[in-house]
C-alpha positions in Angstrom: -36.4 51.6 153.5 -40.0 51.9 153.0 -40.5 48.4 153.3 -38.3 48.0 156.4 -40.2 50.5 157.9 -43.4 49.0 156.9 -42.7 45.6 158.4 -41.6 47.2 161.9 -44.9 49.2 162.0 -46.9 46.1 161.0 -45.7 44.1 164.4 -46.8 46.8 166.6 -49.7 47.7 165.3 -51.5 44.1 165.5 -54.3 45.5 168.0 -53.6 49.2 167.8 -54.4 50.9 164.4 -52.8 53.7 163.4 -54.0 56.9 162.1 -55.4 57.9 158.6 -52.6 60.0 158.0 -49.9 57.5 158.6 -51.6 55.4 156.0 -51.4 58.3 153.0 -47.7 58.8 153.5 -47.3 54.9 153.3 -49.3 55.1 150.3 -46.9 57.9 148.6 -43.9 55.6 149.8 -45.2 52.6 148.2 -46.9 53.8 145.3 -47.9 50.1 144.9 -50.4 50.2 147.8 -54.0 52.0 148.0 -56.0 53.1 150.8 -59.3 52.0 150.7 -61.1 54.9 152.2 -63.9 56.5 150.7 -65.2 59.9 151.7 -63.6 59.5 155.3 -65.1 56.3 156.0 -63.9 52.8 155.6 -65.0 51.1 152.8 -65.1 47.3 153.8 -63.4 46.3 151.0 -59.5 45.1 150.8 -56.9 45.0 148.1 -54.2 42.7 147.7 -51.3 44.3 145.7 -48.6 42.6 143.7 -46.4 40.5 146.3 -49.0 39.6 148.4 -47.3 36.6 149.5 -44.4 38.6 150.6 -45.0 40.6 154.2 -43.6 43.9 153.1 -47.0 43.9 151.0 -49.5 42.8 153.3 -52.9 45.1 154.0 -52.0 46.2 157.5 -54.0 49.6 157.1 -56.3 51.0 160.0 -58.9 50.8 157.2 -59.7 46.8 157.7 -62.5 45.8 159.4 -62.1 45.4 163.4 -63.3 42.1 163.1 -60.3 41.0 161.1 -57.5 39.6 162.6 -54.1 38.1 161.0 -55.5 34.7 161.6 -58.8 35.6 160.3 -60.0 34.1 156.8 -59.4 37.5 155.1 -55.9 37.7 156.5 -55.1 34.2 155.1 -56.8 35.0 151.7 -54.7 38.0 151.3 -51.7 36.1 152.4 -52.7 33.5 149.2 -52.5 36.6 146.9 -56.1 36.9 146.7 -57.6 40.4 146.0 -61.2 40.3 147.5 -63.3 43.0 145.6 -66.7 43.9 146.6 -69.5 41.5 146.9 -66.7 39.1 149.0 -66.2 37.3 146.0 -62.3 36.3 145.9 -60.3 37.1 143.2 -56.9 35.7 142.6 -53.6 38.3 142.0 -50.2 38.0 140.5 -47.3 37.5 142.8 -44.9 40.0 141.2 -45.0 42.2 138.0 -42.1 40.0 136.8 -45.0 37.1 136.6 -47.5 39.1 135.2 -45.1 40.3 132.2 -43.6 36.9 131.9 -46.9 35.2 132.0 -48.2 37.6 129.0 -44.6 37.6 127.2 -45.2 34.0 127.3 -48.8 33.9 125.8 -48.3 36.6 123.2 -44.7 35.0 121.9 -45.5 31.6 120.6 -44.8 29.4 117.6 -46.0 31.9 115.0 -43.0 33.9 115.6 -40.7 31.4 115.0 -42.3 29.6 112.0 -44.6 31.9 110.5 -43.0 35.6 110.4 -39.3 34.7 108.7 -41.7 32.9 106.1 -43.8 36.0 105.4 -41.2 38.3 105.7 -39.4 36.7 102.7 -42.1 35.9 100.8 -43.1 39.2 100.5 -40.7 41.4 100.2 -38.0 40.8 102.9 -36.8 43.8 104.5 -39.6 45.7 102.8 -41.9 43.8 104.5 -41.0 45.6 107.7 -42.9 48.9 106.8 -46.3 47.1 106.2 -45.5 45.2 109.8 -44.4 48.1 111.7 -47.5 50.2 110.5 -50.0 47.4 111.2 -48.5 47.3 114.7 -48.7 50.8 115.4 -52.7 50.9 114.4 -54.2 47.7 114.8 -51.7 45.7 117.1 -50.4 47.8 120.0 -53.5 50.0 120.5 -56.1 46.5 120.6 -53.5 45.3 122.9 -53.5 48.3 125.1 -57.0 48.5 125.3 -57.7 44.7 126.1 -55.0 45.0 129.3 -56.7 48.4 130.3 -60.5 47.3 130.1 -59.6 44.2 132.0 -57.9 46.0 134.3 -60.2 48.7 135.0 -63.4 46.5 135.5 -61.3 43.4 137.2 -63.6 40.5 135.2 -62.9 37.9 132.6 -64.0 39.1 128.8 -67.5 38.1 129.3 -68.0 39.9 132.9 -66.0 43.1 131.0 -68.1 43.1 127.9 -71.4 42.7 129.8 -70.2 45.3 132.1 -69.6 48.0 129.4 -73.1 47.1 128.0 -75.4 44.0 129.1 -76.1 44.2 124.9 -72.6 43.4 124.2 -71.6 40.2 126.4 -71.9 38.2 123.8 -68.2 39.4 122.6 -67.0 37.8 125.7 -68.7 34.4 125.3 -67.3 34.7 121.5 -64.0 35.2 122.6 -64.4 32.0 125.2 -66.0 29.9 122.4 -62.9 30.6 119.8 -60.0 30.1 122.9 -61.7 26.5 123.2 -61.7 25.7 119.8 -57.9 27.1 119.4 -56.9 25.4 122.6 -58.4 22.2 121.2 -56.0 21.7 118.1 -53.0 24.1 119.2 -52.2 21.2 122.1 -51.5 18.6 119.0 -48.8 21.1 117.8 -47.4 20.3 121.5 -48.0 16.4 120.9 -45.9 16.6 117.8 -43.0 18.8 119.7 -42.9 15.9 122.7 -42.9 12.9 120.1 -39.8 14.4 118.2 -38.3 15.5 121.7 -38.5 11.8 122.4 -37.1 10.6 119.0 -34.1 13.3 119.6 -32.6 10.4 122.3 -31.5 8.0 119.8 -27.9 7.4 118.7 -28.9 8.3 115.4 -32.0 10.6 114.4 -34.4 8.3 113.0 -35.4 11.0 110.2 -31.5 11.8 109.2 -32.0 8.6 106.2 -34.4 6.5 105.0 -35.4 2.9 106.1 -34.8 0.0 104.8 -37.5 -2.5 103.2 -36.3 -5.7 103.9 -37.5 -9.2 102.2 -37.6 -12.7 102.9 -34.2 -13.8 101.5 -32.4 -11.0 103.5 -32.0 -8.5 100.8 -33.5 -4.9 101.3 -34.1 -1.7 99.4 -34.6 1.8 100.5 -38.1 2.6 101.2 -40.0 3.7 98.0 -41.9 6.3 99.9 -39.0 7.8 101.6 -36.4 7.4 98.2 -39.1 9.7 96.3 -39.2 12.1 98.9 -36.8 12.4 101.4 -35.6 11.1 105.1 -37.2 14.7 107.3 -40.7 14.2 104.8 -41.1 10.5 105.2 -40.3 11.0 108.7 -43.3 13.5 109.5 -45.7 12.5 107.1 -45.4 8.8 107.3 -44.0 7.8 111.0 -45.6 10.7 112.8 -48.8 11.4 111.2 -49.4 8.3 109.6 -51.1 10.2 107.1 -54.1 9.4 104.7 -54.1 10.4 101.2 -57.6 12.1 101.2 -59.3 13.7 104.4 -62.3 11.4 103.5 -60.5 8.0 104.3 -58.5 8.5 107.6 -57.2 4.6 107.5 -55.6 4.1 111.0 -55.8 5.7 114.6 -52.2 7.0 115.4 -51.6 5.7 118.7 -48.2 7.3 119.4 -49.8 11.0 118.9 -52.6 9.8 120.7 -50.5 9.0 123.5 -48.6 12.2 123.1 -51.6 14.2 123.3 -52.6 12.9 126.5 -49.3 13.3 128.2 -49.6 17.2 126.6 -52.9 17.8 128.4 -51.7 16.1 131.4 -48.7 18.8 131.4 -50.8 21.4 130.9 -53.4 20.8 133.5 -50.7 20.5 135.9 -49.4 23.9 135.1 -52.6 25.5 135.5 -54.2 23.3 138.6 -54.0 26.1 140.5 -54.8 29.0 138.0 -52.2 32.0 137.9 -50.7 30.7 141.1 -49.3 27.6 139.5 -49.0 28.6 135.7 -47.2 31.7 137.2 -44.7 29.7 138.2 -44.1 27.7 135.2 -43.8 31.0 133.2 -40.5 31.6 134.7 -39.1 28.6 132.6 -41.5 28.6 129.8 -40.8 32.3 129.2 -37.7 32.7 129.2 -36.3 29.2 127.9 -37.1 29.9 124.3 -35.0 33.1 124.4 -32.0 31.3 125.8 -32.3 28.6 122.9 -32.6 31.2 120.3 -29.3 33.1 121.5 -27.7 29.6 121.5 -29.0 29.0 118.0 -28.0 32.6 116.9 -24.3 31.8 117.6 -24.6 28.7 116.2 -26.3 29.7 112.9 -23.8 33.0 112.4 -20.6 30.6 112.2 -22.6 28.2 109.2 -21.4 28.6 105.9 -23.9 30.0 104.2 -25.2 32.1 106.5 -25.0 35.5 105.1 -26.9 34.1 101.9 -30.0 33.3 104.3 -29.9 36.8 105.9 -29.6 38.3 102.4 -32.3 36.1 101.2 -34.6 37.4 104.3 -33.8 40.9 104.3 -33.3 42.4 100.9 -35.9 44.9 100.2 -38.4 44.6 97.2 -39.9 47.5 97.4 -42.5 46.6 94.6 -43.9 44.2 96.7 -44.8 47.5 99.1 -48.2 48.1 96.7 -49.2 44.6 96.7 -52.3 44.7 98.8 -51.8 41.1 99.7 -48.5 41.9 101.5 -50.6 44.6 104.0 -53.3 41.8 104.4 -50.8 39.2 105.6 -48.8 42.0 107.8 -51.8 43.0 109.5 -53.1 39.4 110.2 -49.7 38.4 111.4 -49.4 41.4 113.7 -52.9 40.6 115.0 -52.3 36.5 115.9 -48.8 36.5 117.2 -50.2 39.1 120.1 -53.1 37.2 120.7 -55.7 39.6 120.4 -59.4 39.1 120.8 -58.7 35.5 122.4 -59.9 36.9 126.1 -56.4 35.8 127.4 -54.9 39.2 127.9 -58.4 40.5 129.8 -58.4 37.7 131.9 -54.4 38.3 132.6 -55.1 42.2 133.1 -57.8 41.6 135.6 -55.7 39.7 137.9 -53.7 43.3 138.0 -54.0 45.8 141.0 -56.1 48.7 140.0 -53.3 51.1 139.6 -50.7 49.2 137.7 -49.4 51.0 134.4 -51.1 49.2 131.5 -49.8 51.4 129.3 -45.9 50.6 129.7 -46.8 47.0 130.0 -48.7 47.1 126.2 -45.7 48.8 124.7 -43.1 46.4 126.4 -44.9 43.2 125.5 -45.9 44.2 122.1 -42.2 45.3 121.1 -41.0 42.2 122.9 -43.3 40.6 120.5 -42.1 42.0 117.3 -38.4 42.4 117.9 -38.6 38.2 118.8 -40.3 37.8 115.3 -37.3 39.6 113.8 -34.7 37.8 115.6 -36.2 34.5 115.2 -36.3 35.3 111.4 -32.4 36.1 111.7 -31.7 32.7 113.4 -34.2 30.6 111.2 -32.5 31.9 107.8 -28.7 31.6 108.8 -30.0 28.2 109.3 -31.8 27.8 106.0 -28.8 29.5 104.3 -26.7 26.8 105.7 -28.7 24.0 104.8 -29.5 25.7 100.9 -25.7 26.0 100.8 -25.0 22.2 101.5 -27.8 21.2 98.9 -26.4 23.6 96.2 -22.6 22.4 96.8 -24.1 18.8 96.8 -25.8 19.3 93.8 -22.8 21.1 92.2 -20.4 18.0 92.9 -23.0 15.3 91.6 -23.2 17.6 87.9 -19.1 17.7 87.9 -18.9 14.0 88.7 -21.3 13.1 85.6 -19.6 15.7 83.3 -16.0 14.3 84.9 -17.1 10.7 83.7 -18.6 11.3 80.2 -15.9 14.0 79.0 -12.8 13.8 81.6 -11.2 16.7 82.4 -11.8 18.7 79.2 -15.4 19.5 80.4 -14.0 22.5 82.2 -12.9 24.3 79.3 -16.1 22.9 77.1 -19.1 24.8 76.1 -22.1 22.4 77.2 -24.8 22.0 74.9 -28.4 21.4 75.8 -29.3 17.6 77.0 -29.6 15.3 74.8 -27.9 16.6 71.6 -24.6 15.2 70.4 -21.1 16.6 70.7 -17.7 15.5 69.8 -15.0 15.6 72.2 -11.5 14.9 71.7 -10.6 12.2 74.1 -7.0 11.0 74.2 -6.5 12.2 70.7 -9.8 10.4 69.3 -12.7 12.5 68.1 -15.7 11.2 70.0 -19.2 11.6 69.3 -21.2 11.5 72.9 -24.7 12.4 73.9 -25.0 15.3 76.6 -26.7 13.6 79.6 -29.2 15.1 81.8 -27.6 17.1 84.4 -29.1 18.5 87.8 -30.0 22.0 87.8 -28.4 23.7 90.6 -29.4 27.0 91.4 -28.9 28.7 94.7 -31.7 31.2 94.8 -34.0 28.4 94.4 -32.6 26.6 96.9 -33.4 29.6 99.3 -36.9 30.1 98.2 -38.0 26.7 99.3 -38.7 27.1 102.4 -42.2 26.7 104.6 -44.4 28.1 107.3 -45.7 26.4 110.3 -45.1 22.4 110.6 -43.3 22.4 107.2 -40.4 24.7 108.5 -40.2 23.2 111.8 -40.8 19.4 111.3 -39.2 19.1 107.7 -36.5 21.8 106.7 -35.3 23.1 110.3 -35.0 19.2 110.9 -33.1 18.3 107.5 -30.6 21.3 108.6 -30.0 19.9 112.1 -29.2 16.8 110.1 -26.1 18.6 108.9 -24.9 19.6 112.6 -22.3 17.9 114.2 -24.0 16.4 117.4 -27.3 16.6 115.7 -29.2 15.3 118.9 -28.3 17.7 121.1 -29.2 20.5 118.5 -32.5 18.3 118.0 -33.6 18.2 121.7 -33.0 22.1 122.0 -34.9 22.9 119.2 -38.0 20.9 120.0 -37.6 21.7 123.5 -38.0 25.4 122.8 -41.0 25.0 120.4 -42.5 22.9 123.3 -42.2 25.9 125.7 -43.5 28.5 123.0 -46.4 26.6 122.5 -47.4 25.5 126.3 -47.5 29.1 127.5 -49.5 30.3 124.9 -51.9 27.3 125.7 -52.0 28.7 129.5 -53.2 32.3 128.1 -55.7 30.6 125.5 -57.1 28.5 127.9 -57.3 30.7 131.1 -59.6 33.2 128.8 -61.6 29.8 129.1 -61.7 29.3 132.4 -62.3 32.7 133.6 -65.4 33.1 131.5 -66.9 30.1 133.0 -65.9 31.2 136.5 -67.3 34.6 135.6 -70.6 33.5 134.1 -70.8 31.0 137.3 -71.8 27.9 135.2 -70.5 25.8 138.0 -70.5 28.2 141.1 -69.9 25.3 143.7 -66.9 23.7 141.7 -63.6 24.5 142.9 -61.4 26.3 140.4 -58.9 23.2 140.0 -61.4 21.0 139.3 -63.0 23.2 136.5 -59.8 23.4 134.7 -59.4 19.6 135.4 -62.6 18.6 133.5 -61.9 21.3 130.7 -58.6 19.7 129.9 -60.3 15.9 129.9 -62.9 17.3 127.3 -60.5 19.0 125.2 -58.2 15.9 125.6 -60.9 13.5 124.3 -62.1 15.8 121.8 -58.3 16.3 120.5 -58.5 12.5 119.7 -60.1 13.9 116.1 -56.5 14.8 115.2 -55.0 11.7 116.3 -55.6 9.3 112.9 -54.6 9.5 109.2 -56.8 12.7 108.5 -56.1 14.3 111.6 -53.2 16.6 110.2 -56.0 17.8 107.5 -58.6 18.6 110.5 -55.8 20.5 112.2 -54.9 22.4 109.1 -59.0 23.2 108.8 -59.2 24.3 112.3 -56.0 26.5 112.2 -57.2 28.2 108.9 -60.8 29.0 110.4 -61.6 28.4 113.7 -59.7 31.4 114.9 -59.1 34.3 111.6 -62.4 35.2 111.1 -64.2 35.0 114.2 -61.3 36.8 116.0 -61.4 39.5 113.4 -64.8 40.2 113.8 -64.7 40.0 117.8 -61.7 42.5 117.6 -63.9 44.9 115.7 -66.8 44.7 118.0 -64.2 45.3 121.1 -63.2 48.4 119.5 -66.8 49.7 118.6 -68.2 48.8 122.1 -65.5 51.0 123.8 -65.4 53.7 121.2 -68.6 54.1 120.5 -70.6 52.5 123.6 -68.5 53.0 126.4 -67.2 56.2 124.9 -63.2 56.9 124.6 -63.4 60.0 127.1 -64.6 57.9 129.7 -62.5 54.9 128.9 -59.0 57.6 129.2 -60.7 59.0 132.2 -60.4 55.2 133.4 -56.6 54.9 132.1 -55.9 58.3 133.5 -57.1 57.1 136.7 -55.1 53.8 136.7 -51.8 55.2 135.4 -51.6 58.7 136.3 -51.5 59.5 132.8 -54.0 60.5 130.2 -53.7 58.5 127.0 -52.7 60.4 124.2 -54.9 61.7 121.3 -53.2 59.3 119.0 -54.3 56.1 120.9 -58.2 57.4 121.3 -58.2 58.0 116.8 -57.0 54.4 116.6 -59.6 53.0 119.2 -62.5 55.5 117.7 -61.2 55.2 113.7 -57.9 53.4 112.4 -58.2 50.1 114.5 -61.9 49.4 113.8 -61.0 50.3 109.8 -57.9 47.9 110.0 -60.3 45.1 111.4 -62.8 45.7 108.4 -60.3 46.0 105.8 -58.7 42.8 106.8 -61.6 41.0 107.1 -63.4 41.9 103.9 -60.1 41.3 101.9 -59.8 38.1 103.6 -63.3 37.1 102.5 -62.5 38.5 99.0 -59.5 36.4 98.6 -61.2 33.3 100.1 -64.1 33.9 97.3 -61.8 34.5 94.4 -58.8 32.0 95.4 -61.2 29.5 97.1 -60.0 27.1 99.5 -58.1 23.5 99.7 -56.0 21.4 101.6 -52.6 19.7 100.7 -53.3 16.1 100.4 -49.5 14.0 100.8 -49.4 11.4 97.8 -47.4 8.4 98.6 -46.5 7.0 95.0 -45.0 10.6 93.9 -43.7 11.6 97.6 -45.0 15.3 97.2 -48.6 17.0 98.2 -51.4 17.4 95.8 -53.7 20.3 96.0 -57.7 18.7 96.9 -60.6 20.7 97.4 -62.4 20.5 101.0 -65.5 18.2 100.7 -68.9 19.3 101.9 -68.9 18.3 105.4 -65.8 20.0 106.0 -67.1 23.5 104.8 -70.2 22.7 107.1 -67.8 22.2 109.7 -66.0 25.5 109.0 -69.5 27.4 108.5 -70.3 25.7 112.4 -66.9 27.0 113.9 -67.2 30.4 112.5 -71.1 30.8 113.2 -71.0 28.9 116.7 -68.2 31.6 117.4 -69.7 35.1 116.3 -73.6 34.4 116.8 -73.1 35.1 120.7 -72.4 38.3 119.8 -76.0 39.4 118.3 -77.8 36.7 120.2 -77.1 38.0 123.2 -77.8 41.7 122.3 -80.9 40.5 120.3 -82.0 38.1 123.8 -81.3 41.4 126.4 -83.5 43.5 124.2 -86.6 41.3 124.4 -85.6 40.9 127.8 -84.2 37.4 128.1 -80.8 37.8 129.7 -78.3 35.0 129.1 -75.8 36.3 131.3 -76.9 37.3 134.7 -76.2 41.1 136.1 -74.0 41.3 139.0 -72.5 43.9 141.4 -69.7 45.9 139.9 -66.0 44.7 140.8 -64.4 47.2 143.3 -62.7 49.9 141.6 -61.4 52.7 144.5 -62.2 56.0 141.7 -61.8 58.9 144.8 -58.6 57.3 146.2 -56.9 57.3 142.7 -58.1 60.6 142.1 -56.5 62.2 144.9 -53.6 59.8 145.0 -52.5 61.0 141.3 -53.9 64.5 141.9 -56.2 64.5 139.2 -58.4 67.7 138.2 -61.0 68.5 136.4 -60.2 69.6 133.0 -62.3 71.0 129.9 -62.8 69.9 126.9 -60.4 70.5 124.3 -61.3 71.6 120.9 -59.6 68.6 119.2 -61.9 66.7 121.5 -65.3 67.9 120.4 -64.4 67.8 116.8 -62.9 64.4 116.6 -64.9 62.6 119.4 -67.9 64.9 119.1 -67.7 65.3 122.9 -69.9 67.6 124.7 -68.4 70.8 126.8 -69.9 68.8 130.0 -67.5 65.9 129.0 -70.3 63.9 128.4 -70.5 61.8 125.3 -73.5 60.9 122.9 -74.7 57.4 123.7 -75.4 55.0 121.0 -75.9 52.0 122.5 -79.2 51.3 125.0 -77.3 50.9 128.4 -74.2 52.4 128.1 -75.3 56.1 129.0 -74.5 54.1 133.1 -71.9 55.2 134.9 -69.9 53.9 138.1 -67.6 56.9 138.4 -68.8 57.3 142.0 -68.0 54.3 143.1 
């Protein structure tokens, strides 16, 4: 009804503006809309909320400048969903709250939820792993997720602009996030290309990885391909047909034109989805964010009907309580939470900067974080129900081979025999004649061993899961669904990662006269050219190197400095005040403790533990050896170690470099006007009154009685609460 009334008033007040009191009533009726009046005077700022393309939410308040008409440029900008902050710089806005939530869920829920979490759970104690997993979610995952959504919404800029505004000395945090996002986007699209390749192969009459190919001779005879015979059809198709892999990272052997073409198609699809920024990617996420859940539900109902499903789920969730005492379990739980939520990439800050200033970012953080974790658990059930089926099929096939061998040697009498060791002589009564036979070598059939034979990452998706799909009736249909699901899971995470890069470039004004679609196209073209480094025989090894090091250490360091920047530079009280202005509710003391103490400590602990683990255990890669049909551990060459150092240092060195340059008067990031933020309007709207500083705040956060905080960083005492 409020929307209808607003539409009627809009039609009758094009030229005759209503009084300010009417707008105050509208603001209470439509809580998403704010009146842009400050101190009783027009602020000359416009603000477009969700649904700017919907007439019912257009800004027709009398506070618009009189020169603006429904046909003016400003109005046309509003109808496109563009928010115009102070300084006349247009900023996009989401079409609706649902679009934002779907984009954020699609960004956070990615391939790691399907192929990383189930493996870690069964490896690190089954059901017992959920304890460190949810503990790390509570002290590390949700607090930092909440922090990034809130600071992006408050300062209304990308990662670079946000951290530069927190303090000019911290602008390097945003640059570091942009560099890491670029590195990750560079190799992440290789996964999408592999999914596209498998997706295309799934339309064949018989899946090409269902059996070993034949090697034909000149006389017309043939034999099974030797490499496939000593491995398996799924391994052969992955390593030889798809990757065309070499046996050493130093010798690429050949260029993989098939994967190169798939990479080009993948980058074209990414560009087409991002060509108009969030205006285009926001539409795409309605498909890419929901389709994986549809497929997971389909696979769930298929999985629970399979033989051996219960064995897989028991193996996944049976708790091994002694594993909780292992610090590696806590390290892997914290790392999984951190990377599955997409923290410190800058994508969340960019997404939230397009939100209305009064959006409830706290509710969004809880909702998306819990959706992400519950998706991981649901995907674990789906994956292990199918892995249980695969393991049961292999186990029963092994038993059949074993029994057939015994039946050939000993006849039906073997069922009542006590079988000796292989190679020993045994006397058997065959048709009344005592016969001395040698005990043959029998295959070892162990269901538990088959259940343990899982993998994470590409091994789970492209080898183990495809092997299970081979056993399904109508395997082609299930293969199409599975790889289409992986594609949609990957591509919307790619949107968020690249959006962090694009927004940072725009905020730095590196190409001020270049339209955003051209900037996005140029970035995708550059990434496409560089990603050809993954399309040769050693490409999968370089992919592994990027996956292991381009994001892990830099993101942990960035997240640590994000917490330090908010807690010790910007100030937790000031940050809590900002959140109260935006949402109407002040964050609880728990969140303040996490931001100031627990989350930085968790980041530091994971970082130090990772360095210790790397120093003690070393690092290597699994090289595929054609002759044995298996992988062999090899050390990284010197040039690969140097590449790792370049990837890490090129990301994190921006943090100290920007601060040092700023100290000596060499600004790398230009100062700019702060984005529009209606502090007084929000204060009046939510009825926020000054509150005394509590004893708890004084003890925990050293807050002075007047509400001020100690300043520990140059430039951090500046405030803009009077905007």
